[in-house]
Wavefront OBJ file of the C-alpha trace (Angstrom):
o trace
v -4.856 21.201 -7.414
v -1.146 21.876 -7.894
v -0.948 20.547 -11.439
v -2.524 20.805 -14.861
v -5.038 18.134 -15.839
v -5.853 17.655 -19.492
v -7.443 14.967 -21.624
v -5.613 11.744 -20.715
v -2.695 13.430 -18.925
v -1.729 15.241 -15.737
v 1.333 17.496 -15.641
v 2.629 18.184 -12.083
v 2.903 21.920 -12.705
v 0.376 24.733 -12.615
v -0.207 26.436 -15.944
v -0.117 29.982 -14.556
v 2.398 31.101 -17.169
v 0.845 29.144 -20.030
v 3.914 27.034 -20.743
v 2.360 23.663 -19.924
v 1.704 21.630 -23.053
v 0.355 18.187 -23.876
v 2.979 15.449 -23.240
v 1.761 13.772 -26.444
v 2.604 16.727 -28.673
v 5.365 18.901 -27.165
v 8.707 18.346 -25.370
v 8.403 18.703 -21.596
v 11.692 20.515 -21.018
v 10.010 22.994 -18.673
v 9.739 20.136 -16.140
v 13.419 19.141 -16.280
v 16.454 20.033 -18.350
v 17.147 18.253 -21.652
v 20.198 16.724 -19.969
v 17.910 14.976 -17.451
v 15.908 13.415 -20.279
v 19.128 12.319 -21.986
v 20.277 10.757 -18.721
v 17.023 8.778 -18.493
v 17.497 7.635 -22.102
v 21.031 6.416 -21.328
v 19.770 4.631 -18.216
v 16.996 2.873 -20.141
v 19.426 1.859 -22.885
v 21.710 0.324 -20.263
v 18.805 -1.549 -18.636
v 17.687 -2.920 -21.990
v 21.055 -4.211 -23.215
v 21.754 -5.889 -19.854
v 18.297 -7.136 -18.814
v 17.295 -8.559 -22.201
v 20.009 -11.247 -22.521
v 20.224 -12.256 -18.852
v 16.475 -12.814 -18.515
v 16.360 -14.809 -21.753
v 19.295 -16.862 -20.465
v 17.514 -17.483 -17.143
v 14.401 -18.788 -18.901
v 16.388 -20.878 -21.402
v 18.574 -22.540 -18.774
v 15.606 -23.316 -16.505
v 13.595 -24.928 -19.296
v 16.569 -26.769 -20.787
v 17.955 -28.375 -17.638
v 15.956 -31.137 -15.960
v 17.853 -30.470 -12.726
v 16.138 -27.092 -12.415
v 12.564 -28.306 -12.804
v 11.556 -27.554 -9.230
v 8.864 -25.204 -7.851
v 11.303 -22.495 -6.792
v 12.984 -22.506 -10.216
v 9.659 -22.477 -12.092
v 8.583 -19.387 -10.170
v 11.959 -17.729 -10.658
v 11.711 -18.381 -14.396
v 8.256 -16.811 -14.275
v 9.748 -13.662 -12.716
v 12.341 -13.636 -15.511
v 9.543 -14.013 -18.075
v 7.684 -11.053 -16.558
v 10.912 -9.047 -16.602
v 11.423 -9.958 -20.252
v 7.919 -8.786 -21.144
v 8.624 -5.474 -19.431
v 12.002 -5.126 -21.131
v 10.505 -5.726 -24.578
v 7.200 -3.935 -24.132
v 8.084 -0.925 -21.987
v 11.802 -0.118 -22.056
v 12.018 0.854 -25.764
v 9.015 3.180 -25.344
v 10.600 4.930 -22.357
v 13.902 5.204 -24.211
v 12.295 6.719 -27.316
v 10.168 9.118 -25.255
v 13.241 10.217 -23.277
v 15.156 10.910 -26.471
v 12.326 13.175 -27.657
v 11.370 14.679 -24.310
v 7.726 13.584 -24.602
v 5.547 10.677 -25.766
v 6.346 11.116 -29.437
v 4.343 8.015 -30.378
v 1.229 9.514 -28.808
v -1.380 8.358 -26.353
v -0.971 4.677 -27.287
v 2.642 4.857 -26.161
v 1.626 5.734 -22.590
v -1.054 3.014 -22.580
v 1.311 0.424 -24.046
v 4.120 1.131 -21.599
v 1.847 1.492 -18.572
v 0.133 -1.820 -19.295
v 3.340 -3.811 -19.787
v 5.012 -2.345 -16.705
v 2.016 -2.856 -14.451
v 1.165 -6.430 -15.463
v 4.812 -7.464 -15.106
v 5.136 -5.858 -11.666
v 1.989 -7.610 -10.405
v 3.104 -10.967 -11.858
v 6.493 -10.558 -10.167
v 4.907 -9.588 -6.836
v 2.716 -12.694 -6.775
v 5.518 -14.949 -8.040
v 7.854 -13.867 -5.245
v 5.036 -14.202 -2.688
v 4.342 -17.740 -3.930
v 8.074 -18.542 -3.739
v 8.013 -17.561 -0.070
v 4.871 -19.650 0.514
v 6.452 -22.673 -1.177
v 9.459 -22.442 1.121
v 7.282 -22.207 4.233
v 5.228 -25.239 3.135
v 8.432 -27.205 2.473
v 10.467 -26.139 5.508
v 7.894 -25.503 8.227
v 5.389 -28.131 6.987
v 2.189 -26.377 8.126
v 0.206 -28.609 5.713
v 1.766 -31.886 6.790
v 3.273 -33.942 3.988
v 1.950 -31.721 1.195
v 4.655 -30.205 -1.011
v 4.666 -28.224 -4.217
v 4.983 -30.523 -7.226
v 5.212 -29.799 -10.924
v 1.463 -29.399 -11.311
v 1.292 -27.110 -8.289
v 4.116 -25.014 -9.719
v 2.357 -24.632 -13.076
v -0.838 -23.637 -11.280
v 1.119 -21.053 -9.259
v 2.576 -19.573 -12.457
v -0.887 -19.380 -14.034
v -2.279 -17.806 -10.856
v 0.385 -15.076 -10.941
v -0.507 -14.186 -14.548
v -4.224 -14.265 -13.736
v -3.626 -11.756 -10.932
v -1.586 -9.640 -13.333
v -4.425 -9.580 -15.865
v -7.044 -8.768 -13.208
v -4.964 -5.770 -12.128
v -3.791 -4.420 -15.486
v -6.548 -5.104 -18.041
v -9.444 -3.015 -16.557
v -7.685 0.348 -17.196
v -7.674 -0.550 -20.902
v -11.486 -0.499 -20.790
v -12.101 2.671 -18.821
v -11.740 1.490 -15.220
v -9.081 4.056 -14.296
v -6.517 4.756 -17.047
v -2.856 4.782 -18.007
v -1.293 8.261 -18.212
v 2.206 9.779 -18.436
v 3.701 10.314 -14.986
v 6.525 12.349 -13.486
v 8.609 13.803 -16.283
v 5.827 12.760 -18.703
v 7.922 10.123 -20.452
v 6.901 7.131 -18.313
v 3.501 5.448 -18.537
v 1.684 4.415 -15.393
v -1.674 4.142 -13.651
v -3.581 7.294 -12.830
v -3.324 7.528 -9.033
v -3.640 11.257 -8.611
v -6.352 12.928 -10.715
v -10.091 13.388 -10.290
v -10.614 11.071 -13.274
v -9.230 8.009 -11.507
v -11.500 5.167 -10.367
v -11.096 5.231 -6.572
v -12.619 1.813 -5.716
v -10.440 0.111 -8.331
v -7.246 1.800 -7.093
v -8.069 0.827 -3.495
v -8.723 -2.741 -4.673
v -5.323 -2.800 -6.410
v -3.429 -1.641 -3.359
v -5.304 -3.958 -0.988
v -5.309 -7.164 -3.053
v -2.251 -6.840 -5.290
v 0.194 -4.884 -3.131
v -0.467 -5.205 0.587
v -1.696 -8.844 0.546
v 1.300 -10.319 -1.358
v 3.741 -8.062 0.517
v 2.277 -9.262 3.829
v 2.662 -12.861 2.633
v 6.315 -12.177 1.770
v 7.109 -10.574 5.123
v 5.288 -13.169 7.249
v 6.743 -16.122 5.330
v 10.267 -14.667 5.407
v 10.020 -14.137 9.167
v 8.843 -17.726 9.583
v 11.696 -19.026 7.433
v 14.287 -17.079 9.399
v 12.925 -18.407 12.711
v 12.835 -21.947 11.331
v 16.407 -21.583 10.071
v 17.718 -20.488 13.469
v 15.896 -23.334 15.202
v 17.276 -25.844 12.693
v 20.836 -24.601 13.188
v 20.587 -24.888 16.966
v 19.183 -28.449 16.891
v 21.204 -29.999 14.060
v 24.562 -28.331 14.445
v 27.159 -29.905 12.209
v 25.285 -33.159 11.634
v 23.010 -31.768 8.913
v 22.700 -33.799 5.732
v 23.323 -32.697 2.157
v 19.552 -32.448 1.592
v 19.131 -30.198 4.627
v 21.979 -27.952 3.475
v 20.396 -27.715 0.017
v 17.039 -26.765 1.536
v 18.798 -24.179 3.688
v 20.495 -22.617 0.660
v 17.170 -22.468 -1.207
v 15.526 -20.856 1.824
v 18.261 -18.212 2.083
v 17.911 -17.545 -1.632
v 14.164 -17.024 -1.231
v 14.597 -14.605 1.670
v 17.187 -12.604 -0.314
v 14.847 -12.531 -3.316
v 12.047 -11.192 -1.129
v 14.274 -8.499 0.375
v 15.648 -7.333 -2.971
v 12.159 -7.260 -4.456
v 10.772 -5.180 -1.598
v 13.722 -2.786 -1.727
v 13.191 -2.190 -5.450
v 9.390 -2.097 -5.684
v 8.162 -0.650 -2.388
v 9.490 2.909 -2.942
v 7.267 3.091 -6.035
v 4.303 1.549 -4.170
v 4.615 3.962 -1.237
v 4.959 6.931 -3.593
v 1.879 5.871 -5.564
v -0.085 5.415 -2.331
v 0.958 8.872 -1.106
v -0.120 10.440 -4.407
v -3.449 8.627 -4.234
v -4.156 9.760 -0.673
v -2.860 13.321 -1.292
v -4.433 14.082 -4.632
v -3.950 17.731 -5.487
v -0.852 17.897 -3.292
v 2.278 19.652 -4.421
v 5.111 17.521 -5.805
v 7.720 17.791 -8.525
v 8.202 15.745 -11.704
v 11.063 13.749 -10.184
v 8.939 12.652 -7.225
v 7.282 9.903 -9.263
v 9.910 9.450 -11.967
v 12.773 8.365 -9.701
v 10.896 5.503 -7.905
v 9.432 4.328 -11.220
v 12.816 4.237 -12.958
v 14.429 2.604 -9.929
v 11.782 -0.151 -9.857
v 12.660 -1.078 -13.450
v 16.196 -1.991 -12.349
v 14.751 -5.119 -10.714
v 14.862 -6.672 -14.186
v 18.662 -6.716 -13.890
v 19.679 -7.599 -10.372
v 17.005 -10.230 -9.767
v 18.594 -12.749 -12.205
v 22.065 -11.685 -11.053
v 21.243 -12.519 -7.422
v 19.667 -15.775 -8.572
v 22.825 -16.749 -10.481
v 25.080 -15.749 -7.605
v 23.196 -17.567 -4.822
v 21.865 -20.683 -6.587
v 24.797 -23.040 -7.097
v 22.838 -25.524 -9.208
v 21.520 -22.812 -11.511
v 25.011 -21.305 -11.733
v 26.517 -24.634 -12.815
v 23.786 -25.207 -15.412
v 24.244 -21.674 -16.769
v 28.004 -22.065 -17.123
v 27.489 -25.422 -18.828
v 25.051 -23.809 -21.277
v 27.434 -20.950 -22.048
v 30.347 -23.374 -22.465
v 28.487 -25.663 -24.897
v 27.638 -28.352 -22.365
v 30.903 -28.324 -20.403
v 31.481 -26.735 -17.030
v 35.235 -26.155 -16.548
v 34.707 -25.030 -12.953
v 32.797 -28.205 -12.079
v 35.411 -30.422 -13.725
v 38.098 -28.668 -11.771
v 36.227 -29.257 -8.506
v 35.719 -32.950 -9.317
v 39.276 -33.659 -10.476
v 40.925 -35.966 -7.968
v 43.887 -34.607 -6.111
v 47.163 -36.436 -6.582
v 48.804 -37.660 -3.416
v 52.474 -38.732 -3.465
v 53.373 -41.368 -0.930
v 57.006 -42.054 -0.247
v 58.000 -45.372 1.196
v 61.302 -46.127 2.853
v 62.467 -49.695 2.725
v 63.659 -51.045 5.997
v 67.341 -51.324 6.352
l 1 2 3 4 5 6 7 8 9 10 11 12 13 14 15 16 17 18 19 20 21 22 23 24 25 26 27 28 29 30 31 32 33 34 35 36 37 38 39 40 41 42 43 44 45 46 47 48 49 50 51 52 53 54 55 56 57 58 59 60 61 62 63 64 65 66 67 68 69 70 71 72 73 74 75 76 77 78 79 80 81 82 83 84 85 86 87 88 89 90 91 92 93 94 95 96 97 98 99 100 101 102 103 104 105 106 107 108 109 110 111 112 113 114 115 116 117 118 119 120 121 122 123 124 125 126 127 128 129 130 131 132 133 134 135 136 137 138 139 140 141 142 143 144 145 146 147 148 149 150 151 152 153 154 155 156 157 158 159 160 161 162 163 164 165 166 167 168 169 170 171 172 173 174 175 176 177 178 179 180 181 182 183 184 185 186 187 188 189 190 191 192 193 194 195 196 197 198 199 200 201 202 203 204 205 206 207 208 209 210 211 212 213 214 215 216 217 218 219 220 221 222 223 224 225 226 227 228 229 230 231 232 233 234 235 236 237 238 239 240 241 242 243 244 245 246 247 248 249 250 251 252 253 254 255 256 257 258 259 260 261 262 263 264 265 266 267 268 269 270 271 272 273 274 275 276 277 278 279 280 281 282 283 284 285 286 287 288 289 290 291 292 293 294 295 296 297 298 299 300 301 302 303 304 305 306 307 308 309 310 311 312 313 314 315 316 317 318 319 320 321 322 323 324 325 326 327 328 329 330 331 332 333 334 335 336 337 338 339 340 341 342 343 344
């Protein structure tokens, strides 16, 4: 083993020189310079001050506007809710630990942060997978006339949170555990020590990573093929409804791509650590993908605002106290001046 395993922690450094200390009691500046920890603290502060208001705004606008009460918007609001839970429950802990160079609030800090991060990631994974499924059911119609309604959307939201609980609650009761990872200031699941619960970790990867990711990829491929076929058959004669469905489909595909780009580096790293336990790796090997995955809490709602015209209009109206100056400008009739010349 190329690390030091202690009670409820694993430091990715051999203790040949005796400098390795518990990440719950001593600063971990032998793993990285104090400047690196300060940089992580600044990064987490930035994520918090940006992600907190935009995710609250996303949830508020979706619930307030009746126009946005559709399956795709319910699931997007659920992703924003999961992001908000992570922002509130995990980001302050990472920030405080980074400022101190270790988990200054003790073992409960690692458990608290690991739990909030993991449940929110799993809820987001299943929400995005269900968004892709909803689009396939609506566009490709594999189930005939069946479409997601309000009740189906609420059931999908509840299903995503149920999956999140199934994945994240067992480590609180001894089935695997949450430990500091990387630079020892980030809480996460134990993928890499002899104390981990192998069947549970394999279950997590199979059921809560590879299954929803496969759903995303297969559904996105189907949507892209359906979109190309629709463009070739309809040409310029497409209706407003068809254009709206096309925009929603493109939004869903972009959401899937951005989610995979942000989360999969962490998933692949965790899988490598699980299958190469005892292998040699540095503290940044796990820290960088974990910190990068947290940025999804920012650019997910930004992409949603940018690509969803209806949501964008409702958001601007909310921020402008019920008025949308951009919409009024688009609707204002143009003035045409007609000159008439009387016949001589």
